N, C-alpha and C positions, 0 to 999 in steps of 0.2 A: 504493499499500499503506499508507505512512505520510506522512501530509500535516502534516509538522512543517517549517516553514522555518527553515533554519539560517543564522546570523549570518556567512556566509562571502561575503566580497568579492573581486573581482578578484584583488587583490594576495596574499590567502590561497591563492587557487587557483593562482597563480603559485608560491607557495612550496612547496605541496604537489606540483605538477607538478616542480618542481627537486629535492625529495627523493625522489620516485620514480625520476628519471632518474638521480641518484646512486646510489641503492639497486640500479636496473638494471645500472650500469657496475660497482658491485662484485659483484654476483654472475655477471654475464655477461662481463664486461669485464676480468676477473682481476685487480680492483684488491685491495688488502690492506685490512685493518681501519684502519689509521691513515691512509689516505688517503679512506677513507669519515670519519671523524672529523673531520679536519682542515677537508675539504670541508663537510661539514655545519655545522661551527662558522662557517666564512667565510660560508654563504649565510643562516645566522641571524643572523650580525651585520650583513651588508647589509640584510636586511629590518627588522632592529629598528632601524637607523641610519636607513633610510628613513622610519619612521614617528614620529621623534623631530621634535618643535616647534623651529623655528630660534630661537636666543637672539637678542633686538635689541640692538644694541650700545648700550652707554652713551655719551652725549655730553656 
């Protein structure tokens, strides 16, 4: 239908899958809203920490 390439890599797909699982647990697993928010923040923080460059040590 639409032949537009999306710049989504495997890490982005894993992040999206994680958020879908968290949303599913919130809706079907009787999680509260604060568990959803905290878990989403932790997953987002881990994702962005994994994409950071390592700082070279000064010697």
